A tleap script that builds the chain and sets N, CA, C and O, in Angstrom:
source leaprc.protein.ff14SB
mol = sequence {
  NMET THR SER GLU LYS HIE GLY LEU ALA PHE
  LEU GLN ASP TRP TYR ARG ALA GLN CYS ASN
  GLY GLU TRP GLU HIE VAL LYS GLY VAL THR
  ILE GLU THR LEU GLU THR PRO GLY TRP MET
  VAL THR ILE ASP LEU GLU GLY THR PRO LEU
  GLU SER ILE TYR MET GLU PRO LEU CYS VAL
  GLU ARG SER PRO ALA ASP TRP ILE GLU CYS
  ARG VAL GLU THR GLN GLN PHE ARG ALA THR
  GLY ASP SER THR LYS LEU PHE ALA ILE LEU
  LEU ALA PHE GLU LYS TRP ALA SER ARG VAL
  GLN LYS VAL CGLU
}
set mol.1.N position { -1.243 83.029 31.271 }
set mol.1.CA position { -2.538 83.568 30.859 }
set mol.1.C position { -3.179 84.286 32.044 }
set mol.1.O position { -3.173 83.779 33.166 }
set mol.2.N position { -3.732 85.471 31.784 }
set mol.2.CA position { -4.357 86.230 32.854 }
set mol.2.C position { -5.823 85.856 32.976 }
set mol.2.O position { -6.377 85.156 32.129 }
set mol.3.N position { -6.437 86.336 34.045 }
set mol.3.CA position { -7.855 86.049 34.249 }
set mol.3.C position { -8.737 87.100 33.574 }
set mol.3.O position { -9.962 87.018 33.662 }
set mol.4.N position { -8.137 88.084 32.902 }
set mol.4.CA position { -8.917 89.102 32.213 }
set mol.4.C position { -9.699 88.487 31.057 }
set mol.4.O position { -9.259 87.532 30.417 }
set mol.5.N position { -10.861 89.059 30.814 }
set mol.5.CA position { -11.690 88.612 29.702 }
set mol.5.C position { -11.567 89.644 28.592 }
set mol.5.O position { -11.417 90.836 28.859 }
set mol.6.N position { -11.631 89.188 27.355 }
set mol.6.CA position { -11.504 90.114 26.244 }
set mol.6.C position { -12.515 89.809 25.164 }
set mol.6.O position { -12.719 88.655 24.787 }
set mol.7.N position { -13.147 90.864 24.668 }
set mol.7.CA position { -14.000 90.753 23.505 }
set mol.7.C position { -15.172 89.821 23.672 }
set mol.7.O position { -16.081 90.083 24.459 }
set mol.8.N position { -15.150 88.739 22.934 }
set mol.8.CA position { -16.280 87.816 22.901 }
set mol.8.C position { -16.532 87.153 24.254 }
set mol.8.O position { -17.686 87.016 24.658 }
set mol.9.N position { -15.495 86.745 24.954 }
set mol.9.CA position { -15.678 86.117 26.269 }
set mol.9.C position { -16.355 87.088 27.234 }
set mol.9.O position { -17.229 86.688 28.003 }
set mol.10.N position { -15.954 88.366 27.199 }
set mol.10.CA position { -16.581 89.370 28.050 }
set mol.10.C position { -18.055 89.512 27.696 }
set mol.10.O position { -18.912 89.526 28.580 }
set mol.11.N position { -18.351 89.619 26.394 }
set mol.11.CA position { -19.733 89.783 25.957 }
set mol.11.C position { -20.588 88.583 26.369 }
set mol.11.O position { -21.721 88.761 26.816 }
set mol.12.N position { -20.069 87.382 26.227 }
set mol.12.CA position { -20.810 86.182 26.644 }
set mol.12.C position { -21.155 86.245 28.123 }
set mol.12.O position { -22.287 85.964 28.515 }
set mol.13.N position { -20.183 86.613 28.940 }
set mol.13.CA position { -20.424 86.671 30.382 }
set mol.13.C position { -21.379 87.807 30.741 }
set mol.13.O position { -22.231 87.652 31.617 }
set mol.14.N position { -21.238 88.948 30.065 }
set mol.14.CA position { -22.140 90.074 30.312 }
set mol.14.C position { -23.577 89.673 29.969 }
set mol.14.O position { -24.504 89.919 30.740 }
set mol.15.N position { -23.744 89.055 28.801 }
set mol.15.CA position { -25.076 88.612 28.371 }
set mol.15.C position { -25.678 87.646 29.393 }
set mol.15.O position { -26.825 87.813 29.806 }
set mol.16.N position { -24.915 86.651 29.793 }
set mol.16.CA position { -25.401 85.664 30.766 }
set mol.16.C position { -25.825 86.342 32.065 }
set mol.16.O position { -26.816 85.948 32.679 }
set mol.17.N position { -25.074 87.365 32.486 }
set mol.17.CA position { -25.391 88.067 33.730 }
set mol.17.C position { -26.705 88.849 33.626 }
set mol.17.O position { -27.347 89.104 34.645 }
set mol.18.N position { -27.112 89.232 32.411 }
set mol.18.CA position { -28.363 89.979 32.237 }
set mol.18.C position { -29.578 89.065 32.186 }
set mol.18.O position { -30.695 89.495 32.473 }
set mol.19.N position { -29.364 87.817 31.823 }
set mol.19.CA position { -30.474 86.869 31.671 }
set mol.19.C position { -31.107 86.580 33.023 }
set mol.19.O position { -30.472 86.039 33.928 }
set mol.20.N position { -32.375 86.956 33.134 }
set mol.20.CA position { -33.080 86.801 34.402 }
set mol.20.C position { -34.448 86.141 34.228 }
set mol.20.O position { -35.286 86.203 35.126 }
set mol.21.N position { -34.672 85.515 33.082 }
set mol.21.CA position { -35.958 84.905 32.814 }
set mol.21.C position { -36.906 85.826 32.075 }
set mol.21.O position { -37.929 85.378 31.558 }
set mol.22.N position { -36.581 87.111 32.017 }
set mol.22.CA position { -37.422 88.082 31.312 }
set mol.22.C position { -36.619 88.868 30.274 }
set mol.22.O position { -37.002 88.933 29.106 }
set mol.23.N position { -35.503 89.463 30.706 }
set mol.23.CA position { -34.718 90.338 29.834 }
set mol.23.C position { -34.388 89.674 28.504 }
set mol.23.O position { -34.558 90.282 27.447 }
set mol.24.N position { -33.923 88.446 28.549 }
set mol.24.CA position { -33.477 87.770 27.326 }
set mol.24.C position { -34.614 87.439 26.363 }
set mol.24.O position { -34.363 87.093 25.208 }
set mol.25.N position { -35.859 87.542 26.823 }
set mol.25.CA position { -36.994 87.267 25.933 }
set mol.25.C position { -37.352 88.461 25.053 }
set mol.25.O position { -37.959 88.298 23.995 }
set mol.26.N position { -36.977 89.655 25.489 }
set mol.26.CA position { -37.311 90.856 24.714 }
set mol.26.C position { -36.093 91.709 24.365 }
set mol.26.O position { -36.192 92.612 23.534 }
set mol.27.N position { -34.975 91.442 24.974 }
set mol.27.CA position { -33.744 92.206 24.737 }
set mol.27.C position { -32.651 91.240 24.314 }
set mol.27.O position { -32.850 90.025 24.310 }
set mol.28.N position { -31.490 91.789 23.957 }
set mol.28.CA position { -30.404 90.887 23.593 }
set mol.28.C position { -29.281 91.572 22.854 }
set mol.28.O position { -29.086 92.784 22.951 }
set mol.29.N position { -28.549 90.764 22.114 }
set mol.29.CA position { -27.367 91.192 21.376 }
set mol.29.C position { -27.544 90.752 19.927 }
set mol.29.O position { -27.925 89.613 19.654 }
set mol.30.N position { -27.264 91.666 19.003 }
set mol.30.CA position { -27.350 91.350 17.583 }
set mol.30.C position { -26.026 91.694 16.917 }
set mol.30.O position { -25.508 92.799 17.080 }
set mol.31.N position { -25.485 90.746 16.170 }
set mol.31.CA position { -24.279 90.972 15.374 }
set mol.31.C position { -24.663 90.679 13.931 }
set mol.31.O position { -25.078 89.571 13.593 }
set mol.32.N position { -24.517 91.692 13.091 }
set mol.32.CA position { -24.909 91.572 11.693 }
set mol.32.C position { -23.769 92.017 10.784 }
set mol.32.O position { -22.837 92.697 11.215 }
set mol.33.N position { -23.862 91.620 9.525 }
set mol.33.CA position { -22.912 92.107 8.531 }
set mol.33.C position { -23.554 93.245 7.742 }
set mol.33.O position { -24.775 93.327 7.615 }
set mol.34.N position { -22.700 94.116 7.219 }
set mol.34.CA position { -23.120 95.229 6.371 }
set mol.34.C position { -22.621 94.982 4.955 }
set mol.34.O position { -21.655 94.247 4.752 }
set mol.35.N position { -23.264 95.582 3.999 }
set mol.35.CA position { -22.846 95.388 2.615 }
set mol.35.C position { -21.643 96.240 2.237 }
set mol.35.O position { -21.176 96.158 1.101 }
set mol.36.N position { -21.138 97.036 3.132 }
set mol.36.CA position { -20.043 97.965 2.809 }
set mol.36.C position { -18.692 97.343 2.474 }
set mol.36.O position { -18.026 98.038 1.707 }
set mol.37.N position { -18.163 96.275 2.839 }
set mol.37.CA position { -18.554 95.306 3.865 }
set mol.37.C position { -18.147 95.783 5.266 }
set mol.37.O position { -17.224 96.580 5.432 }
set mol.38.N position { -18.856 95.275 6.243 }
set mol.38.CA position { -18.553 95.649 7.613 }
set mol.38.C position { -19.445 94.920 8.595 }
set mol.38.O position { -20.158 93.980 8.245 }
set mol.39.N position { -19.386 95.381 9.841 }
set mol.39.CA position { -20.128 94.781 10.948 }
set mol.39.C position { -21.037 95.817 11.593 }
set mol.39.O position { -20.734 97.009 11.594 }
set mol.40.N position { -22.157 95.350 12.143 }
set mol.40.CA position { -23.026 96.169 12.974 }
set mol.40.C position { -23.359 95.356 14.219 }
set mol.40.O position { -23.823 94.220 14.120 }
set mol.41.N position { -23.124 95.935 15.383 }
set mol.41.CA position { -23.403 95.281 16.655 }
set mol.41.C position { -24.378 96.160 17.435 }
set mol.41.O position { -24.156 97.361 17.589 }
set mol.42.N position { -25.452 95.555 17.920 }
set mol.42.CA position { -26.431 96.256 18.745 }
set mol.42.C position { -26.602 95.451 20.030 }
set mol.42.O position { -26.880 94.252 20.002 }
set mol.43.N position { -26.427 96.141 21.158 }
set mol.43.CA position { -26.558 95.488 22.464 }
set mol.43.C position { -27.591 96.263 23.267 }
set mol.43.O position { -27.388 97.438 23.572 }
set mol.44.N position { -28.698 95.613 23.610 }
set mol.44.CA position { -29.747 96.261 24.391 }
set mol.44.C position { -29.259 96.474 25.822 }
set mol.44.O position { -28.718 95.567 26.454 }
set mol.45.N position { -29.464 97.690 26.313 }
set mol.45.CA position { -29.017 98.044 27.657 }
set mol.45.C position { -30.174 98.248 28.628 }
set mol.45.O position { -29.967 98.271 29.841 }
set mol.46.N position { -31.387 98.397 28.107 }
set mol.46.CA position { -32.540 98.609 28.965 }
set mol.46.C position { -32.686 97.449 29.945 }
set mol.46.O position { -32.618 96.283 29.557 }
set mol.47.N position { -32.887 97.783 31.212 }
set mol.47.CA position { -33.031 96.755 32.231 }
set mol.47.C position { -31.712 96.224 32.748 }
set mol.47.O position { -31.686 95.244 33.493 }
set mol.48.N position { -30.606 96.864 32.360 }
set mol.48.CA position { -29.279 96.467 32.845 }
set mol.48.C position { -28.673 97.633 33.615 }
set mol.48.O position { -29.179 98.752 33.524 }
set mol.49.N position { -27.602 97.400 34.369 }
set mol.49.CA position { -26.940 98.499 35.073 }
set mol.49.C position { -26.361 99.568 34.127 }
set mol.49.O position { -25.987 100.651 34.576 }
set mol.50.N position { -26.290 99.270 32.845 }
set mol.50.CA position { -25.718 100.209 31.877 }
set mol.50.C position { -26.754 101.109 31.214 }
set mol.50.O position { -26.385 101.991 30.439 }
set mol.51.N position { -28.039 100.909 31.496 }
set mol.51.CA position { -29.086 101.562 30.713 }
set mol.51.C position { -29.044 103.086 30.736 }
set mol.51.O position { -29.501 103.710 29.778 }
set mol.52.N position { -28.531 103.699 31.761 }
set mol.52.CA position { -28.517 105.171 31.804 }
set mol.52.C position { -27.104 105.735 31.921 }
set mol.52.O position { -26.927 106.876 32.346 }
set mol.53.N position { -26.116 104.959 31.553 }
set mol.53.CA position { -24.718 105.384 31.664 }
set mol.53.C position { -24.246 105.990 30.344 }
set mol.53.O position { -24.413 105.402 29.275 }
set mol.54.N position { -23.661 107.168 30.445 }
set mol.54.CA position { -23.152 107.864 29.256 }
set mol.54.C position { -21.888 107.181 28.733 }
set mol.54.O position { -21.047 106.717 29.504 }
set mol.55.N position { -21.777 107.131 27.416 }
set mol.55.CA position { -20.561 106.652 26.769 }
set mol.55.C position { -20.091 107.719 25.797 }
set mol.55.O position { -20.857 108.184 24.953 }
set mol.56.N position { -18.847 108.100 25.917 }
set mol.56.CA position { -18.251 109.021 24.954 }
set mol.56.C position { -18.226 108.317 23.597 }
set mol.56.O position { -17.627 107.249 23.477 }
set mol.57.N position { -18.869 108.896 22.565 }
set mol.57.CA position { -18.864 108.233 21.254 }
set mol.57.C position { -17.444 108.051 20.721 }
set mol.57.O position { -16.562 108.875 20.960 }
set mol.58.N position { -17.249 106.972 20.008 }
set mol.58.CA position { -15.978 106.664 19.370 }
set mol.58.C position { -16.217 106.679 17.867 }
set mol.58.O position { -17.007 105.884 17.360 }
set mol.59.N position { -15.553 107.561 17.160 }
set mol.59.CA position { -15.678 107.644 15.704 }
set mol.59.C position { -14.289 107.838 15.115 }
set mol.59.O position { -13.637 108.855 15.353 }
set mol.60.N position { -13.847 106.856 14.346 }
set mol.60.CA position { -12.550 106.938 13.674 }
set mol.60.C position { -12.759 106.506 12.238 }
set mol.60.O position { -13.208 105.389 11.979 }
set mol.61.N position { -12.432 107.397 11.293 }
set mol.61.CA position { -12.510 107.045 9.877 }
set mol.61.C position { -11.185 107.409 9.221 }
set mol.61.O position { -10.928 108.566 8.888 }
set mol.62.N position { -10.364 106.400 9.049 }
set mol.62.CA position { -9.064 106.600 8.421 }
set mol.62.C position { -9.165 106.550 6.903 }
set mol.62.O position { -8.425 107.235 6.195 }
set mol.63.N position { -10.097 105.726 6.410 }
set mol.63.CA position { -10.332 105.592 4.974 }
set mol.63.C position { -11.672 104.886 4.791 }
set mol.63.O position { -12.259 104.428 5.771 }
set mol.64.N position { -12.171 104.787 3.550 }
set mol.64.CA position { -13.425 104.065 3.334 }
set mol.64.C position { -13.353 102.586 3.727 }
set mol.64.O position { -14.387 101.942 3.903 }
set mol.65.N position { -12.146 102.050 3.864 }
set mol.65.CA position { -11.981 100.635 4.244 }
set mol.65.C position { -11.448 100.472 5.663 }
set mol.65.O position { -11.129 99.355 6.069 }
set mol.66.N position { -11.343 101.556 6.423 }
set mol.66.CA position { -10.769 101.519 7.778 }
set mol.66.C position { -11.527 102.504 8.660 }
set mol.66.O position { -11.174 103.680 8.740 }
set mol.67.N position { -12.583 102.006 9.327 }
set mol.67.CA position { -13.429 102.887 10.124 }
set mol.67.C position { -14.150 102.108 11.223 }
set mol.67.O position { -14.355 100.897 11.134 }
set mol.68.N position { -14.525 102.857 12.262 }
set mol.68.CA position { -15.298 102.293 13.369 }
set mol.68.C position { -16.088 103.426 14.015 }
set mol.68.O position { -15.610 104.555 14.119 }
set mol.69.N position { -17.302 103.104 14.445 }
set mol.69.CA position { -18.136 104.065 15.159 }
set mol.69.C position { -18.902 103.315 16.242 }
set mol.69.O position { -19.592 102.336 15.957 }
set mol.70.N position { -18.780 103.774 17.476 }
set mol.70.CA position { -19.482 103.168 18.611 }
set mol.70.C position { -20.136 104.278 19.414 }
set mol.70.O position { -19.529 105.323 19.651 }
set mol.71.N position { -21.366 104.052 19.831 }
set mol.71.CA position { -22.070 105.036 20.647 }
set mol.71.C position { -23.191 104.352 21.426 }
set mol.71.O position { -23.581 103.225 21.123 }
set mol.72.N position { -23.694 105.049 22.422 }
set mol.72.CA position { -24.868 104.580 23.157 }
set mol.72.C position { -25.976 105.569 22.876 }
set mol.72.O position { -25.819 106.771 23.089 }
set mol.73.N position { -27.106 105.056 22.393 }
set mol.73.CA position { -28.292 105.877 22.167 }
set mol.73.C position { -29.525 105.013 22.294 }
set mol.73.O position { -29.504 103.820 21.992 }
set mol.74.N position { -30.596 105.633 22.745 }
set mol.74.CA position { -31.872 104.945 22.983 }
set mol.74.C position { -31.684 103.615 23.713 }
set mol.74.O position { -32.242 102.588 23.325 }
set mol.75.N position { -30.892 103.662 24.766 }
set mol.75.CA position { -30.622 102.516 25.637 }
set mol.75.C position { -30.069 101.313 24.881 }
set mol.75.O position { -30.395 100.163 25.176 }
set mol.76.N position { -29.222 101.612 23.898 }
set mol.76.CA position { -28.533 100.558 23.160 }
set mol.76.C position { -27.095 100.985 22.894 }
set mol.76.O position { -26.818 102.150 22.611 }
set mol.77.N position { -26.187 100.021 22.990 }
set mol.77.CA position { -24.841 100.200 22.476 }
set mol.77.C position { -24.949 99.868 20.998 }
set mol.77.O position { -25.348 98.763 20.634 }
set mol.78.N position { -24.593 100.825 20.143 }
set mol.78.CA position { -24.684 100.624 18.698 }
set mol.78.C position { -23.320 100.882 18.089 }
set mol.78.O position { -22.704 101.919 18.335 }
set mol.79.N position { -22.856 99.943 17.301 }
set mol.79.CA position { -21.527 100.074 16.720 }
set mol.79.C position { -21.507 99.524 15.304 }
set mol.79.O position { -22.178 98.543 14.985 }
set mol.80.N position { -20.723 100.178 14.471 }
set mol.80.CA position { -20.468 99.700 13.121 }
set mol.80.C position { -18.980 99.854 12.866 }
set mol.80.O position { -18.306 100.688 13.472 }
set mol.81.N position { -18.490 99.035 11.962 }
set mol.81.CA position { -17.083 99.118 11.605 }
set mol.81.C position { -16.810 98.338 10.339 }
set mol.81.O position { -17.634 97.544 9.884 }
set mol.82.N position { -15.638 98.579 9.778 }
set mol.82.CA position { -15.280 97.854 8.563 }
set mol.82.C position { -15.128 96.366 8.868 }
set mol.82.O position { -15.260 95.938 10.015 }
set mol.83.N position { -14.851 95.595 7.833 }
set mol.83.CA position { -14.857 94.129 7.971 }
set mol.83.C position { -13.784 93.583 8.901 }
set mol.83.O position { -13.814 92.399 9.236 }
set mol.84.N position { -12.835 94.414 9.327 }
set mol.84.CA position { -11.796 93.965 10.259 }
set mol.84.C position { -12.052 94.437 11.693 }
set mol.84.O position { -11.208 94.223 12.563 }
set mol.85.N position { -13.197 95.074 11.958 }
set mol.85.CA position { -13.398 95.731 13.248 }
set mol.85.C position { -14.331 95.036 14.230 }
set mol.85.O position { -14.679 95.636 15.247 }
set mol.86.N position { -14.752 93.807 13.977 }
set mol.86.CA position { -15.642 93.152 14.931 }
set mol.86.C position { -14.993 93.042 16.305 }
set mol.86.O position { -15.623 93.373 17.309 }
set mol.87.N position { -13.759 92.588 16.367 }
set mol.87.CA position { -13.078 92.459 17.653 }
set mol.87.C position { -12.917 93.826 18.320 }
set mol.87.O position { -13.096 93.940 19.532 }
set mol.88.N position { -12.583 94.858 17.553 }
set mol.88.CA position { -12.432 96.208 18.106 }
set mol.88.C position { -13.757 96.715 18.673 }
set mol.88.O position { -13.770 97.387 19.704 }
set mol.89.N position { -14.870 96.400 18.010 }
set mol.89.CA position { -16.191 96.792 18.513 }
set mol.89.C position { -16.460 96.106 19.854 }
set mol.89.O position { -16.901 96.751 20.806 }
set mol.90.N position { -16.198 94.814 19.927 }
set mol.90.CA position { -16.432 94.089 21.177 }
set mol.90.C position { -15.523 94.593 22.289 }
set mol.90.O position { -15.942 94.656 23.445 }
set mol.91.N position { -14.297 94.950 21.962 }
set mol.91.CA position { -13.387 95.514 22.962 }
set mol.91.C position { -13.856 96.891 23.425 }
set mol.91.O position { -13.711 97.228 24.600 }
set mol.92.N position { -14.414 97.691 22.517 }
set mol.92.CA position { -14.943 99.003 22.902 }
set mol.92.C position { -16.096 98.839 23.891 }
set mol.92.O position { -16.188 99.580 24.870 }
set mol.93.N position { -16.975 97.864 23.633 }
set mol.93.CA position { -18.062 97.598 24.579 }
set mol.93.C position { -17.497 97.151 25.922 }
set mol.93.O position { -17.923 97.629 26.974 }
set mol.94.N position { -16.543 96.237 25.881 }
set mol.94.CA position { -15.935 95.740 27.118 }
set mol.94.C position { -15.296 96.868 27.922 }
set mol.94.O position { -15.503 96.968 29.132 }
set mol.95.N position { -14.532 97.702 27.260 }
set mol.95.CA position { -13.837 98.806 27.942 }
set mol.95.C position { -14.835 99.721 28.639 }
set mol.95.O position { -14.638 100.096 29.794 }
set mol.96.N position { -15.900 100.076 27.939 }
set mol.96.CA position { -16.917 100.954 28.515 }
set mol.96.C position { -17.691 100.245 29.627 }
set mol.96.O position { -17.826 100.786 30.725 }
set mol.97.N position { -18.197 99.052 29.357 }
set mol.97.CA position { -19.032 98.341 30.320 }
set mol.97.C position { -18.267 97.950 31.575 }
set mol.97.O position { -18.821 97.998 32.673 }
set mol.98.N position { -17.010 97.567 31.432 }
set mol.98.CA position { -16.248 97.110 32.600 }
set mol.98.C position { -15.903 98.272 33.528 }
set mol.98.O position { -15.603 98.043 34.700 }
set mol.99.N position { -15.938 99.483 33.049 }
set mol.99.CA position { -15.754 100.641 33.926 }
set mol.99.C position { -16.930 100.812 34.867 }
set mol.99.O position { -16.796 101.329 35.976 }
set mol.100.N position { -18.096 100.362 34.394 }
set mol.100.CA position { -19.332 100.592 35.128 }
set mol.100.C position { -19.699 99.439 36.050 }
set mol.100.O position { -20.162 99.662 37.168 }
set mol.101.N position { -19.500 98.223 35.596 }
set mol.101.CA position { -19.920 97.081 36.393 }
set mol.101.C position { -18.928 95.937 36.276 }
set mol.101.O position { -18.225 95.801 35.275 }
set mol.102.N position { -18.887 95.143 37.287 }
set mol.102.CA position { -18.054 93.936 37.279 }
set mol.102.C position { -18.857 92.812 36.666 }
set mol.102.O position { -20.017 92.601 37.019 }
set mol.103.N position { -18.238 92.088 35.742 }
set mol.103.CA position { -18.851 90.903 35.157 }
set mol.103.C position { -18.050 89.721 35.638 }
set mol.103.O position { -16.841 89.648 35.419 }
set mol.104.N position { -18.716 88.802 36.288 }
set mol.104.CA position { -18.004 87.651 36.841 }
set mol.104.C position { -17.885 86.535 35.850 }
set mol.104.O position { -17.312 85.491 36.162 }
savepdb mol mol.pdb
quit
């Protein structure tokens, strides 16, 4: 087993690293379901090292049941995907965020 973090473990560590007694009271991470069915993930970036970092949008729509969209706008990572894409969304955040900052 490697020491690399993937998906949920990365997000947990990233979130913990942002918690400073203030940020977590007004900012955070939201994971919701969509009626399509699918997932929506919103990660607040304001007040973090990622708040002004550009992310190339990711949009893939293979079919009405196979799609994912991830982007950064208004200081938030915003992503939606079909019901099988939660892990892919978290990996997209990890890939982008880990380029910018180290999460211990």
